[in-house]
Backbone atoms as SQL, in Angstrom:
CREATE TABLE atoms (id INTEGER PRIMARY KEY, chain TEXT, resi INTEGER, resn TEXT, atom TEXT, x REAL, y REAL, z REAL);
INSERT INTO atoms VALUES
  (1, 'A', 1, 'MET', 'N', -64.403, 123.906, -91.999),
  (2, 'A', 1, 'MET', 'CA', -65.266, 122.942, -92.943),
  (3, 'A', 1, 'MET', 'C', -66.547, 123.311, -92.667),
  (4, 'A', 2, 'ASN', 'N', -67.296, 123.581, -93.639),
  (5, 'A', 2, 'ASN', 'CA', -68.810, 123.716, -93.766),
  (6, 'A', 2, 'ASN', 'C', -69.453, 122.103, -93.824),
  (7, 'A', 3, 'GLU', 'N', -70.722, 122.217, -93.726),
  (8, 'A', 3, 'GLU', 'CA', -71.533, 120.924, -93.740),
  (9, 'A', 3, 'GLU', 'C', -71.290, 120.280, -95.241),
  (10, 'A', 4, 'VAL', 'N', -71.284, 121.013, -96.210),
  (11, 'A', 4, 'VAL', 'CA', -71.295, 120.705, -97.571),
  (12, 'A', 4, 'VAL', 'C', -70.011, 120.036, -97.630),
  (13, 'A', 5, 'ASP', 'N', -68.779, 120.502, -97.240),
  (14, 'A', 5, 'ASP', 'CA', -67.464, 119.970, -97.202),
  (15, 'A', 5, 'ASP', 'C', -67.443, 118.717, -96.575),
  (16, 'A', 6, 'TYR', 'N', -68.126, 118.594, -95.232),
  (17, 'A', 6, 'TYR', 'CA', -68.290, 117.225, -94.692),
  (18, 'A', 6, 'TYR', 'C', -68.840, 116.104, -95.394),
  (19, 'A', 7, 'GLN', 'N', -69.910, 116.687, -95.940),
  (20, 'A', 7, 'GLN', 'CA', -70.768, 115.743, -96.784),
  (21, 'A', 7, 'GLN', 'C', -70.014, 115.047, -98.001),
  (22, 'A', 8, 'GLU', 'N', -69.275, 115.947, -98.645),
  (23, 'A', 8, 'GLU', 'CA', -68.383, 115.670, -99.809),
  (24, 'A', 8, 'GLU', 'C', -67.250, 114.559, -99.264),
  (25, 'A', 9, 'THR', 'N', -66.668, 115.072, -98.132),
  (26, 'A', 9, 'THR', 'CA', -65.558, 114.237, -97.731),
  (27, 'A', 9, 'THR', 'C', -66.140, 112.887, -97.316),
  (28, 'A', 10, 'ALA', 'N', -67.260, 112.792, -96.723),
  (29, 'A', 10, 'ALA', 'CA', -67.953, 111.419, -96.393),
  (30, 'A', 10, 'ALA', 'C', -68.237, 110.766, -97.526),
  (31, 'A', 11, 'PHE', 'N', -68.610, 111.308, -98.688),
  (32, 'A', 11, 'PHE', 'CA', -68.894, 110.740, -99.958),
  (33, 'A', 11, 'PHE', 'C', -67.630, 109.949, -100.559),
  (34, 'A', 12, 'GLN', 'N', -66.689, 111.090, -100.461),
  (35, 'A', 12, 'GLN', 'CA', -65.248, 110.451, -101.086),
  (36, 'A', 12, 'GLN', 'C', -64.727, 109.233, -100.207),
  (37, 'A', 13, 'LEU', 'N', -65.033, 109.380, -98.920),
  (38, 'A', 13, 'LEU', 'CA', -64.616, 108.112, -98.168),
  (39, 'A', 13, 'LEU', 'C', -65.300, 106.941, -98.596),
  (40, 'A', 14, 'ILE', 'N', -66.646, 107.030, -98.748),
  (41, 'A', 14, 'ILE', 'CA', -67.456, 105.894, -98.981),
  (42, 'A', 14, 'ILE', 'C', -66.851, 105.373, -100.431),
  (43, 'A', 15, 'LEU', 'N', -66.897, 106.192, -101.394),
  (44, 'A', 15, 'LEU', 'CA', -66.369, 105.743, -102.570),
  (45, 'A', 15, 'LEU', 'C', -65.022, 104.939, -102.822),
  (46, 'A', 16, 'SER', 'N', -63.956, 105.553, -101.959),
  (47, 'A', 16, 'SER', 'CA', -62.674, 105.041, -102.082),
  (48, 'A', 16, 'SER', 'C', -62.723, 103.731, -101.247),
  (49, 'A', 17, 'ALA', 'N', -63.435, 103.785, -100.234),
  (50, 'A', 17, 'ALA', 'CA', -63.574, 102.406, -99.366),
  (51, 'A', 17, 'ALA', 'C', -64.173, 101.460, -100.249),
  (52, 'A', 18, 'GLY', 'N', -65.441, 101.868, -100.802),
  (53, 'A', 18, 'GLY', 'CA', -65.971, 100.821, -101.731),
  (54, 'A', 18, 'GLY', 'C', -65.248, 100.369, -102.656),
  (55, 'A', 19, 'ASN', 'N', -64.159, 101.087, -103.317),
  (56, 'A', 19, 'ASN', 'CA', -63.522, 100.515, -104.353),
  (57, 'A', 19, 'ASN', 'C', -62.328, 99.733, -103.789),
  (58, 'A', 20, 'ALA', 'N', -61.867, 99.842, -102.635),
  (59, 'A', 20, 'ALA', 'CA', -60.928, 99.103, -101.900),
  (60, 'A', 20, 'ALA', 'C', -61.465, 97.660, -101.714),
  (61, 'A', 21, 'LYS', 'N', -62.781, 97.643, -101.289),
  (62, 'A', 21, 'LYS', 'CA', -63.363, 96.604, -101.028),
  (63, 'A', 21, 'LYS', 'C', -63.576, 95.777, -102.313),
  (64, 'A', 22, 'ALA', 'N', -64.245, 96.337, -103.398),
  (65, 'A', 22, 'ALA', 'CA', -64.433, 95.672, -104.608),
  (66, 'A', 22, 'ALA', 'C', -63.084, 95.073, -105.035),
  (67, 'A', 23, 'MET', 'N', -61.818, 95.858, -104.885),
  (68, 'A', 23, 'MET', 'CA', -60.518, 95.275, -105.363),
  (69, 'A', 23, 'MET', 'C', -60.098, 94.040, -104.661),
  (70, 'A', 24, 'SER', 'N', -60.418, 94.118, -103.336),
  (71, 'A', 24, 'SER', 'CA', -60.125, 92.884, -102.485),
  (72, 'A', 24, 'SER', 'C', -60.947, 91.669, -102.768),
  (73, 'A', 25, 'PHE', 'N', -62.266, 91.903, -103.033),
  (74, 'A', 25, 'PHE', 'CA', -62.862, 90.684, -103.403),
  (75, 'A', 25, 'PHE', 'C', -62.484, 90.200, -104.801),
  (76, 'A', 26, 'LYS', 'N', -62.095, 91.101, -105.665),
  (77, 'A', 26, 'LYS', 'CA', -61.774, 90.757, -106.938),
  (78, 'A', 26, 'LYS', 'C', -60.316, 89.908, -106.825),
  (79, 'A', 27, 'ALA', 'N', -59.488, 90.422, -106.044),
  (80, 'A', 27, 'ALA', 'CA', -58.311, 89.746, -105.774),
  (81, 'A', 27, 'ALA', 'C', -58.489, 88.269, -105.109),
  (82, 'A', 28, 'ILE', 'N', -59.540, 87.943, -104.435),
  (83, 'A', 28, 'ILE', 'CA', -59.801, 86.628, -103.969),
  (84, 'A', 28, 'ILE', 'C', -60.261, 85.739, -105.069),
  (85, 'A', 29, 'ASN', 'N', -61.167, 86.289, -105.829),
  (86, 'A', 29, 'ASN', 'CA', -61.669, 85.666, -107.097),
  (87, 'A', 29, 'ASN', 'C', -60.384, 85.342, -107.977),
  (88, 'A', 30, 'LEU', 'N', -59.525, 86.210, -108.335),
  (89, 'A', 30, 'LEU', 'CA', -58.291, 85.892, -109.102),
  (90, 'A', 30, 'LEU', 'C', -57.583, 84.755, -108.525),
  (91, 'A', 31, 'ALA', 'N', -57.256, 84.832, -107.103),
  (92, 'A', 31, 'ALA', 'CA', -56.558, 83.843, -106.621),
  (93, 'A', 31, 'ALA', 'C', -57.061, 82.467, -106.624),
  (94, 'A', 32, 'LYS', 'N', -58.487, 82.503, -106.423),
  (95, 'A', 32, 'LYS', 'CA', -59.273, 81.263, -106.710),
  (96, 'A', 32, 'LYS', 'C', -59.093, 80.538, -107.960),
  (97, 'A', 33, 'ALA', 'N', -58.885, 81.285, -108.966),
  (98, 'A', 33, 'ALA', 'CA', -58.606, 80.980, -110.349),
  (99, 'A', 33, 'ALA', 'C', -56.998, 80.724, -110.576),
  (100, 'A', 34, 'ASN', 'N', -56.331, 80.760, -109.528),
  (101, 'A', 34, 'ASN', 'CA', -54.853, 80.714, -109.438),
  (102, 'A', 34, 'ASN', 'C', -54.079, 81.638, -110.366),
  (103, 'A', 35, 'LYS', 'N', -54.685, 82.905, -110.415),
  (104, 'A', 35, 'LYS', 'CA', -53.960, 84.063, -110.953),
  (105, 'A', 35, 'LYS', 'C', -53.445, 84.990, -109.871),
  (106, 'A', 36, 'PHE', 'N', -52.468, 84.458, -109.334),
  (107, 'A', 36, 'PHE', 'CA', -51.672, 85.199, -108.049),
  (108, 'A', 36, 'PHE', 'C', -51.176, 86.561, -108.398),
  (109, 'A', 37, 'GLU', 'N', -50.347, 86.593, -109.325),
  (110, 'A', 37, 'GLU', 'CA', -49.793, 87.974, -109.651),
  (111, 'A', 37, 'GLU', 'C', -50.916, 88.959, -109.978),
  (112, 'A', 38, 'GLU', 'N', -51.956, 88.764, -110.504),
  (113, 'A', 38, 'GLU', 'CA', -53.240, 89.630, -110.749),
  (114, 'A', 38, 'GLU', 'C', -53.826, 89.938, -109.491),
  (115, 'A', 39, 'ALA', 'N', -53.965, 88.933, -108.715),
  (116, 'A', 39, 'ALA', 'CA', -54.517, 89.059, -107.495),
  (117, 'A', 39, 'ALA', 'C', -53.612, 90.050, -106.540),
  (118, 'A', 40, 'TYR', 'N', -52.401, 89.841, -106.302),
  (119, 'A', 40, 'TYR', 'CA', -51.726, 90.769, -105.801),
  (120, 'A', 40, 'TYR', 'C', -51.673, 92.299, -106.188),
  (121, 'A', 41, 'LYS', 'N', -51.670, 92.375, -107.647),
  (122, 'A', 41, 'LYS', 'CA', -51.998, 93.595, -108.153),
  (123, 'A', 41, 'LYS', 'C', -53.240, 94.341, -107.686),
  (124, 'A', 42, 'CYS', 'N', -54.272, 93.514, -107.419),
  (125, 'A', 42, 'CYS', 'CA', -55.567, 93.984, -107.048),
  (126, 'A', 42, 'CYS', 'C', -55.597, 94.587, -105.656),
  (127, 'A', 43, 'LEU', 'N', -54.727, 93.607, -104.675),
  (128, 'A', 43, 'LEU', 'CA', -54.518, 94.152, -103.427),
  (129, 'A', 43, 'LEU', 'C', -53.769, 95.568, -103.353),
  (130, 'A', 44, 'GLU', 'N', -52.814, 95.846, -104.269),
  (131, 'A', 44, 'GLU', 'CA', -51.983, 97.011, -104.341),
  (132, 'A', 44, 'GLU', 'C', -53.081, 98.103, -104.589),
  (133, 'A', 45, 'GLU', 'N', -53.784, 97.779, -105.539),
  (134, 'A', 45, 'GLU', 'CA', -54.819, 99.027, -105.833),
  (135, 'A', 45, 'GLU', 'C', -55.837, 99.249, -104.521),
  (136, 'A', 46, 'ALA', 'N', -56.245, 97.998, -103.956),
  (137, 'A', 46, 'ALA', 'CA', -57.006, 98.218, -102.736),
  (138, 'A', 46, 'ALA', 'C', -56.386, 99.131, -101.745),
  (139, 'A', 47, 'GLU', 'N', -54.961, 98.917, -101.544),
  (140, 'A', 47, 'GLU', 'CA', -54.085, 99.532, -100.627),
  (141, 'A', 47, 'GLU', 'C', -54.022, 101.204, -101.008),
  (142, 'A', 48, 'LYS', 'N', -53.988, 101.349, -102.219),
  (143, 'A', 48, 'LYS', 'CA', -53.870, 102.682, -102.809),
  (144, 'A', 48, 'LYS', 'C', -55.177, 103.336, -102.366),
  (145, 'A', 49, 'GLU', 'N', -56.402, 102.726, -102.584),
  (146, 'A', 49, 'GLU', 'CA', -57.599, 103.448, -102.228),
  (147, 'A', 49, 'GLU', 'C', -57.719, 103.421, -100.931),
  (148, 'A', 50, 'LEU', 'N', -57.317, 102.833, -100.021),
  (149, 'A', 50, 'LEU', 'CA', -57.274, 102.874, -98.571),
  (150, 'A', 50, 'LEU', 'C', -56.357, 104.000, -97.868),
  (151, 'A', 51, 'GLU', 'N', -55.303, 104.074, -98.744),
  (152, 'A', 51, 'GLU', 'CA', -54.316, 105.404, -98.493),
  (153, 'A', 51, 'GLU', 'C', -55.246, 106.656, -98.552),
  (154, 'A', 52, 'THR', 'N', -56.050, 106.630, -99.636),
  (155, 'A', 52, 'THR', 'CA', -56.856, 107.809, -99.853),
  (156, 'A', 52, 'THR', 'C', -57.804, 107.938, -98.621),
  (157, 'A', 53, 'VAL', 'N', -58.389, 106.957, -98.452),
  (158, 'A', 53, 'VAL', 'CA', -59.480, 106.981, -97.291),
  (159, 'A', 53, 'VAL', 'C', -58.742, 107.318, -96.043),
  (160, 'A', 54, 'HIS', 'N', -57.680, 106.830, -95.588),
  (161, 'A', 54, 'HIS', 'CA', -56.971, 107.352, -94.493),
  (162, 'A', 54, 'HIS', 'C', -56.609, 108.714, -94.435),
  (163, 'A', 55, 'SER', 'N', -56.275, 109.080, -95.531),
  (164, 'A', 55, 'SER', 'CA', -55.695, 110.544, -95.632),
  (165, 'A', 55, 'SER', 'C', -56.904, 111.496, -95.416),
  (166, 'A', 56, 'LEU', 'N', -58.043, 111.244, -96.073),
  (167, 'A', 56, 'LEU', 'CA', -59.454, 111.972, -95.650),
  (168, 'A', 56, 'LEU', 'C', -59.890, 111.933, -94.250),
  (169, 'A', 57, 'GLN', 'N', -59.724, 110.595, -93.875),
  (170, 'A', 57, 'GLN', 'CA', -60.133, 110.670, -92.355),
  (171, 'A', 57, 'GLN', 'C', -59.228, 111.360, -91.622),
  (172, 'A', 58, 'PHE', 'N', -57.770, 111.171, -91.757),
  (173, 'A', 58, 'PHE', 'CA', -57.065, 111.997, -91.066),
  (174, 'A', 58, 'PHE', 'C', -57.034, 113.496, -90.996),
  (175, 'A', 59, 'GLY', 'N', -57.486, 113.938, -92.131),
  (176, 'A', 59, 'GLY', 'CA', -57.779, 115.497, -92.354),
  (177, 'A', 59, 'GLY', 'C', -59.014, 115.833, -91.557),
  (178, 'A', 60, 'LEU', 'N', -60.011, 114.840, -91.256),
  (179, 'A', 60, 'LEU', 'CA', -61.220, 115.247, -90.222),
  (180, 'A', 60, 'LEU', 'C', -60.636, 115.227, -88.835),
  (181, 'A', 61, 'ILE', 'N', -59.915, 114.321, -88.536),
  (182, 'A', 61, 'ILE', 'CA', -59.408, 114.224, -87.229),
  (183, 'A', 61, 'ILE', 'C', -58.490, 115.481, -86.881),
  (184, 'A', 62, 'GLN', 'N', -57.697, 115.659, -87.833),
  (185, 'A', 62, 'GLN', 'CA', -56.793, 116.941, -87.695),
  (186, 'A', 62, 'GLN', 'C', -57.714, 118.237, -87.414),
  (187, 'A', 63, 'LYS', 'N', -58.684, 118.435, -88.214),
  (188, 'A', 63, 'LYS', 'CA', -59.569, 119.624, -88.074),
  (189, 'A', 63, 'LYS', 'C', -60.216, 119.523, -86.627),
  (190, 'A', 64, 'GLU', 'N', -60.658, 118.619, -86.248),
  (191, 'A', 64, 'GLU', 'CA', -61.276, 118.508, -84.910),
  (192, 'A', 64, 'GLU', 'C', -60.260, 118.779, -83.855),
  (193, 'A', 65, 'ALA', 'N', -59.101, 118.206, -84.043),
  (194, 'A', 65, 'ALA', 'CA', -57.997, 118.398, -83.082),
  (195, 'A', 65, 'ALA', 'C', -57.676, 119.923, -82.823),
  (196, 'A', 66, 'GLU', 'N', -57.769, 120.629, -83.979),
  (197, 'A', 66, 'GLU', 'CA', -57.528, 121.925, -84.219),
  (198, 'A', 66, 'GLU', 'C', -58.567, 122.929, -83.530),
  (199, 'A', 67, 'GLY', 'N', -59.643, 122.128, -83.113),
  (200, 'A', 67, 'GLY', 'CA', -60.636, 122.941, -82.470),
  (201, 'A', 67, 'GLY', 'C', -61.911, 123.186, -83.194),
  (202, 'A', 68, 'GLU', 'N', -61.912, 122.626, -84.390),
  (203, 'A', 68, 'GLU', 'CA', -63.114, 122.920, -85.361),
  (204, 'A', 68, 'GLU', 'C', -64.081, 121.819, -85.054),
  (205, 'A', 69, 'LYS', 'N', -65.337, 122.360, -84.647),
  (206, 'A', 69, 'LYS', 'CA', -66.541, 121.338, -84.268),
  (207, 'A', 69, 'LYS', 'C', -67.215, 121.149, -85.497),
  (208, 'A', 70, 'ASN', 'N', -67.752, 119.801, -85.471),
  (209, 'A', 70, 'ASN', 'CA', -68.548, 119.412, -86.477),
  (210, 'A', 70, 'ASN', 'C', -69.587, 118.530, -85.899),
  (211, 'A', 71, 'ASP', 'N', -70.808, 118.494, -86.725),
  (212, 'A', 71, 'ASP', 'CA', -71.854, 117.656, -86.363),
  (213, 'A', 71, 'ASP', 'C', -71.639, 116.439, -86.755),
  (214, 'A', 72, 'ILE', 'N', -71.732, 115.377, -85.871),
  (215, 'A', 72, 'ILE', 'CA', -71.504, 114.036, -86.524),
  (216, 'A', 72, 'ILE', 'C', -72.905, 113.454, -87.105),
  (217, 'A', 73, 'SER', 'N', -72.703, 113.290, -88.305),
  (218, 'A', 73, 'SER', 'CA', -73.832, 113.033, -89.303),
  (219, 'A', 73, 'SER', 'C', -73.866, 111.496, -89.398),
  (220, 'A', 74, 'VAL', 'N', -75.080, 111.016, -89.762),
  (221, 'A', 74, 'VAL', 'CA', -75.098, 109.550, -89.952),
  (222, 'A', 74, 'VAL', 'C', -74.302, 109.110, -91.286),
  (223, 'A', 75, 'LEU', 'N', -74.222, 110.162, -92.222),
  (224, 'A', 75, 'LEU', 'CA', -73.520, 109.953, -93.392),
  (225, 'A', 75, 'LEU', 'C', -71.823, 109.552, -93.050),
  (226, 'A', 76, 'LEU', 'N', -71.644, 110.591, -92.020),
  (227, 'A', 76, 'LEU', 'CA', -70.060, 110.305, -91.526),
  (228, 'A', 76, 'LEU', 'C', -69.787, 108.982, -90.953),
  (229, 'A', 77, 'ILE', 'N', -70.770, 108.865, -90.044),
  (230, 'A', 77, 'ILE', 'CA', -70.590, 107.342, -89.449),
  (231, 'A', 77, 'ILE', 'C', -70.555, 106.397, -90.408),
  (232, 'A', 78, 'HIS', 'N', -71.541, 106.314, -91.412),
  (233, 'A', 78, 'HIS', 'CA', -71.638, 105.333, -92.433),
  (234, 'A', 78, 'HIS', 'C', -70.372, 105.165, -93.174),
  (235, 'A', 79, 'SER', 'N', -69.753, 106.387, -93.503),
  (236, 'A', 79, 'SER', 'CA', -68.446, 106.287, -94.376),
  (237, 'A', 79, 'SER', 'C', -67.309, 105.582, -93.361),
  (238, 'A', 80, 'GLN', 'N', -67.312, 105.776, -91.964),
  (239, 'A', 80, 'GLN', 'CA', -66.530, 105.092, -91.242),
  (240, 'A', 80, 'GLN', 'C', -66.474, 103.580, -91.263),
  (241, 'A', 81, 'ASP', 'N', -67.983, 103.233, -91.324),
  (242, 'A', 81, 'ASP', 'CA', -68.235, 101.770, -91.302),
  (243, 'A', 81, 'ASP', 'C', -67.669, 101.129, -92.660),
  (244, 'A', 82, 'HIS', 'N', -67.773, 101.911, -93.717),
  (245, 'A', 82, 'HIS', 'CA', -67.241, 101.375, -94.928),
  (246, 'A', 82, 'HIS', 'C', -65.671, 101.324, -94.879),
  (247, 'A', 83, 'PHE', 'N', -65.064, 102.300, -94.331),
  (248, 'A', 83, 'PHE', 'CA', -63.665, 102.277, -94.267),
  (249, 'A', 83, 'PHE', 'C', -63.224, 101.035, -93.362),
  (250, 'A', 84, 'MET', 'N', -63.806, 100.618, -92.310),
  (251, 'A', 84, 'MET', 'CA', -63.557, 99.642, -91.452),
  (252, 'A', 84, 'MET', 'C', -63.927, 98.203, -92.275),
  (253, 'A', 85, 'ASP', 'N', -64.763, 98.302, -93.019),
  (254, 'A', 85, 'ASP', 'CA', -65.251, 97.155, -93.678),
  (255, 'A', 85, 'ASP', 'C', -64.215, 96.872, -94.983),
  (256, 'A', 86, 'SER', 'N', -63.785, 97.846, -95.402),
  (257, 'A', 86, 'SER', 'CA', -62.755, 97.821, -96.704),
  (258, 'A', 86, 'SER', 'C', -61.396, 97.314, -95.911),
  (259, 'A', 87, 'LEU', 'N', -61.132, 97.709, -94.979),
  (260, 'A', 87, 'LEU', 'CA', -59.719, 97.433, -94.184),
  (261, 'A', 87, 'LEU', 'C', -59.770, 95.862, -93.958),
  (262, 'A', 88, 'LEU', 'N', -60.995, 95.359, -93.346),
  (263, 'A', 88, 'LEU', 'CA', -61.160, 93.957, -93.007),
  (264, 'A', 88, 'LEU', 'C', -60.947, 93.157, -94.389),
  (265, 'A', 89, 'ALA', 'N', -61.681, 93.617, -95.205),
  (266, 'A', 89, 'ALA', 'CA', -61.784, 92.860, -96.604),
  (267, 'A', 89, 'ALA', 'C', -60.363, 92.871, -97.242),
  (268, 'A', 90, 'LYS', 'N', -59.453, 93.729, -97.215),
  (269, 'A', 90, 'LYS', 'CA', -58.262, 93.861, -97.508),
  (270, 'A', 90, 'LYS', 'C', -57.589, 92.794, -96.838),
  (271, 'A', 91, 'ASP', 'N', -57.580, 92.836, -95.700),
  (272, 'A', 91, 'ASP', 'CA', -56.774, 91.870, -94.582),
  (273, 'A', 91, 'ASP', 'C', -57.177, 90.469, -95.081),
  (274, 'A', 92, 'MET', 'N', -58.455, 90.289, -95.039),
  (275, 'A', 92, 'MET', 'CA', -58.842, 88.730, -95.382),
  (276, 'A', 92, 'MET', 'C', -58.506, 88.361, -96.793),
  (277, 'A', 93, 'ALA', 'N', -58.565, 89.263, -97.759),
  (278, 'A', 93, 'ALA', 'CA', -58.134, 88.828, -99.177),
  (279, 'A', 93, 'ALA', 'C', -56.814, 88.250, -99.102),
  (280, 'A', 94, 'LYS', 'N', -55.819, 89.109, -98.259),
  (281, 'A', 94, 'LYS', 'CA', -54.592, 88.708, -98.476),
  (282, 'A', 94, 'LYS', 'C', -54.377, 87.305, -97.760),
  (283, 'A', 95, 'GLU', 'N', -55.136, 87.192, -96.784),
  (284, 'A', 95, 'GLU', 'CA', -55.126, 85.788, -96.229),
  (285, 'A', 95, 'GLU', 'C', -55.688, 84.661, -97.110),
  (286, 'A', 96, 'PHE', 'N', -56.652, 84.815, -97.917),
  (287, 'A', 96, 'PHE', 'CA', -57.314, 83.980, -98.831),
  (288, 'A', 96, 'PHE', 'C', -56.361, 83.748, -100.046),
  (289, 'A', 97, 'ILE', 'N', -55.619, 84.820, -100.530),
  (290, 'A', 97, 'ILE', 'CA', -54.553, 84.500, -101.500),
  (291, 'A', 97, 'ILE', 'C', -53.471, 83.558, -101.100),
  (292, 'A', 98, 'GLN', 'N', -53.142, 83.823, -99.836),
  (293, 'A', 98, 'GLN', 'CA', -51.945, 83.115, -99.436),
  (294, 'A', 98, 'GLN', 'C', -52.422, 81.421, -99.169),
  (295, 'A', 99, 'LEU', 'N', -53.687, 81.109, -98.741),
  (296, 'A', 99, 'LEU', 'CA', -54.391, 80.050, -98.668),
  (297, 'A', 99, 'LEU', 'C', -54.396, 79.342, -100.087),
  (298, 'A', 100, 'TYR', 'N', -54.926, 80.134, -100.911),
  (299, 'A', 100, 'TYR', 'CA', -54.932, 79.541, -102.487),
  (300, 'A', 100, 'TYR', 'C', -53.821, 79.217, -102.982),
  (301, 'A', 101, 'GLU', 'N', -52.806, 79.907, -102.686),
  (302, 'A', 101, 'GLU', 'CA', -51.299, 79.567, -103.139),
  (303, 'A', 101, 'GLU', 'C', -51.001, 78.237, -102.548),
  (304, 'A', 102, 'ARG', 'N', -51.076, 78.121, -101.223),
  (305, 'A', 102, 'ARG', 'CA', -50.607, 77.183, -100.648),
  (306, 'A', 102, 'ARG', 'C', -51.530, 75.702, -101.307),
  (307, 'A', 103, 'MET', 'N', -52.763, 75.984, -101.300),
  (308, 'A', 103, 'MET', 'CA', -53.618, 74.769, -101.869),
  (309, 'A', 103, 'MET', 'C', -53.169, 74.567, -103.495),
  (310, 'A', 104, 'ASN', 'N', -52.739, 75.589, -104.137),
  (311, 'A', 104, 'ASN', 'CA', -52.119, 75.264, -105.550),
  (312, 'A', 104, 'ASN', 'C', -50.985, 74.387, -105.528),
  (313, 'A', 105, 'LYS', 'N', -50.127, 74.762, -104.573),
  (314, 'A', 105, 'LYS', 'CA', -48.752, 74.008, -104.493),
  (315, 'A', 105, 'LYS', 'C', -48.928, 72.623, -104.091),
  (316, 'A', 106, 'ILE', 'N', -49.969, 72.340, -103.160),
  (317, 'A', 106, 'ILE', 'CA', -50.222, 71.020, -102.673),
  (318, 'A', 106, 'ILE', 'C', -50.924, 70.208, -103.939),
  (319, 'A', 107, 'GLU', 'N', -51.875, 70.989, -104.681),
  (320, 'A', 107, 'GLU', 'CA', -52.409, 70.143, -105.733),
  (321, 'A', 107, 'GLU', 'C', -51.555, 69.888, -106.774),
  (322, 'A', 108, 'LYS', 'N', -50.310, 70.699, -106.778),
  (323, 'A', 108, 'LYS', 'CA', -49.512, 70.412, -107.863),
  (324, 'A', 108, 'LYS', 'C', -48.675, 69.113, -107.570),
  (325, 'A', 109, 'ILE', 'N', -48.448, 68.934, -106.315),
  (326, 'A', 109, 'ILE', 'CA', -47.789, 67.919, -105.838),
  (327, 'A', 109, 'ILE', 'C', -48.540, 66.545, -105.762),
  (328, 'A', 110, 'PHE', 'N', -49.810, 66.704, -105.182),
  (329, 'A', 110, 'PHE', 'CA', -50.665, 65.529, -104.909),
  (330, 'A', 110, 'PHE', 'C', -51.683, 65.533, -105.847),
  (331, 'A', 111, 'GLY', 'N', -52.088, 66.263, -106.765),
  (332, 'A', 111, 'GLY', 'CA', -53.173, 66.440, -107.533),
  (333, 'A', 111, 'GLY', 'C', -54.504, 66.933, -106.871),
  (334, 'A', 112, 'ASN', 'N', -55.663, 67.025, -107.478),
  (335, 'A', 112, 'ASN', 'CA', -56.789, 67.556, -106.634),
  (336, 'A', 112, 'ASN', 'C', -57.273, 66.308, -105.812),
  (337, 'A', 113, 'LEU', 'N', -57.401, 66.743, -104.672),
  (338, 'A', 113, 'LEU', 'CA', -57.891, 65.751, -103.518),
  (339, 'A', 113, 'LEU', 'C', -59.386, 65.600, -103.419);
């Protein structure tokens, strides 16, 4: 892989991770509006984006394991930050959706408290 390929991969990582993070936050907002089915669909979309990111990252790791050296660039490090942020956002979104579902059930029983 040449430097341009590494840069393109880093940009693809950033794009897909950003999409996953955006879908995760959209899922939270949908859950807040009691649109749980739509929220879970957004989480599925986020997961698909994260699968893309994971595949790209695995490709980089595999190349290095095969002995291909690369210069670690700030851009590549930045892409990894986006990946980790998006993973955390997806996990937290799942928790928020579950909390909003519980709150919705309680409100149906007791009304708005």
